[in-house]
C-alpha positions in Angstrom: 0.0 0.0 0.0 1.4 3.4 -1.0 1.7 6.0 1.7 0.3 9.5 1.2 2.8 12.3 1.0 3.2 14.0 4.3 2.3 17.7 4.5 5.4 19.6 5.6 4.7 22.7 7.7 5.4 25.8 5.8 7.6 28.6 7.3 5.6 31.5 8.6 5.9 34.5 6.2 6.7 37.7 7.9 4.4 40.4 6.5 6.2 43.5 5.3 4.0 46.5 5.7 4.3 49.2 3.0 4.5 53.0 3.5 1.5 53.6 1.3 0.4 56.6 3.4 3.6 58.5 2.3 3.2 60.8 -0.7 6.7 59.6 -1.9 5.2 56.2 -2.6 3.2 57.5 -5.6 4.4 58.3 -9.1 2.9 58.7 -12.6 -0.2 60.2 -13.3 -14.2 61.8 -8.1 -15.3 60.2 -5.4 -18.9 59.0 -6.1 -20.4 60.3 -2.8 -23.2 62.9 -2.9 -23.0 66.3 -1.3 -23.5 66.2 2.5 -21.8 65.5 5.8 -20.4 62.0 6.4 -18.4 59.9 8.8 -16.0 57.8 6.7 -14.7 54.2 7.1 -11.9 52.7 5.0 -11.0 49.2 4.0 -8.3 47.9 1.6 -9.6 45.1 -0.5 -9.6 43.3 -3.8 -12.7 44.4 -5.6 -14.4 42.4 -8.3 -16.6 44.5 -10.6 -19.9 42.7 -11.4 -22.6 43.1 -14.0 -25.6 44.6 -12.2 -28.1 42.5 -14.1 -26.4 39.1 -14.1 -24.1 39.3 -11.2 -21.3 37.8 -13.3 -17.7 39.1 -13.0 -16.7 41.9 -15.3 -13.0 42.3 -16.0 -10.2 41.7 -13.6 -10.4 42.4 -9.9 -8.6 45.5 -8.6 -6.7 46.3 -5.4 -7.9 49.5 -3.8 -9.7 51.1 -0.9 -13.5 51.0 -0.3 -14.6 54.2 1.3 -18.0 53.9 3.1 -19.7 57.2 3.9 -22.3 57.2 6.7 -24.5 60.3 6.7 -24.1 62.3 9.9 -27.4 63.1 11.5 -29.3 60.4 9.6 -31.7 58.4 11.7 -30.5 55.2 10.0 -27.0 55.8 8.7 -26.3 52.1 8.1 -29.3 51.8 5.7 -28.3 55.1 3.9 -24.6 54.6 3.7 -22.8 55.1 0.4 -19.7 53.2 -0.7 -17.2 53.9 -3.4 -14.2 51.8 -4.4 -11.0 53.7 -5.1 -8.6 51.6 -7.3 -4.9 51.6 -6.6 -4.3 50.8 -10.3 -4.5 47.8 -12.6 -1.2 46.3 -11.6 -1.2 47.1 -7.8 -2.3 43.6 -6.9 0.8 42.2 -8.5 3.0 43.9 -5.8 0.7 44.3 -2.9 -2.2 42.8 -0.9 -4.5 43.9 1.9 -3.5 42.9 5.4 -5.9 40.5 7.2 -7.7 43.4 8.9 -8.0 45.4 5.7 -6.2 48.4 7.2 -2.7 48.1 5.9 -1.0 47.4 2.6 1.3 44.4 2.5 4.2 43.9 0.1 4.1 40.6 -1.8 7.4 38.7 -1.4 9.9 39.7 -4.2 7.7 42.5 -5.6 8.8 46.1 -5.8 7.4 49.4 -6.8 4.9 52.0 -5.7 1.5 53.2 -6.7 0.6 55.4 -9.6 -0.4 58.9 -8.6 -3.1 59.0 -11.3 -5.2 56.3 -9.6 -8.5 57.1 -7.8 -6.9 56.2 -4.5 -3.9 58.4 -5.1 -6.1 61.4 -6.1 -8.2 60.9 -2.9 -5.0 60.5 -0.8 -3.7 63.8 -2.3 -7.0 65.5 -1.4 -6.5 64.4 2.2 -3.1 66.1 2.2 -4.4 69.2 0.5 -7.3 69.5 2.9 -5.0 69.6 5.9 -4.8 66.1 7.3 -1.5 66.2 9.2 1.5 64.4 7.8 1.9 62.7 11.2 -1.5 61.1 10.8 -0.9 60.0 7.1 2.5 58.6 7.9 1.2 55.9 10.3 0.6 53.5 7.3 -2.7 52.3 8.6 -6.2 53.3 7.5 -7.3 53.0 11.2 -6.2 56.6 11.7 -8.7 57.7 9.1 -11.7 55.7 10.2 -14.4 57.9 11.7 -13.1 61.0 9.9 -15.9 63.5 9.2 -16.1 64.9 5.8 -18.3 67.6 4.2 -18.6 67.1 0.4 -20.0 69.8 -1.9 -20.7 69.9 -5.5 -18.7 72.2 -7.9 -18.7 72.5 -11.7 -16.3 70.3 -13.6 -13.6 72.5 -15.1 -14.3 71.3 -18.6 -18.0 72.1 -18.4 -18.1 75.3 -16.3 -19.5 77.2 -19.3 -22.4 74.9 -19.9 -23.1 73.8 -16.3 -22.3 70.2 -17.2 -21.7 67.3 -14.8 -20.5 68.1 -11.4 -17.8 66.6 -9.2 -17.7 66.2 -5.4 -15.0 68.0 -3.4 -14.2 66.8 0.1 -13.3 69.4 2.7 
């Protein structure tokens, strides 16, 4: 009788956290939340876009941050929350993964690189810096420091369409 191969214990892999909360980590080149006052929650995840009708996967999954906005003063904020996924770029998942708690970015063994500054997450991150979130907060490399942050979003005309009052964007302040 042949014996089954034994399962050898694998060595524990030490997670290497990444300094993704540093502006130096980004290079290269609208948050879909309506106007209002919100408490924000953040989670790094792999997001799989789905067809709204069939529920089938559409395209590749993306690594990014899901921002959940809970309306302040709403009698049922859980029922009326709005979520928006902010991609870290089409190749981010090749070098990074979310930590188990979804609050940190983990480097994949042997991978290198940073994140592109033209991604939705990078643009949002820059807006945090521009709106005065202290560098000491952003340099902690965990989204836990941003959870519960209050945000007021307002509508303003898109620069391309100011003349014809076209689509509007949301600005966080």
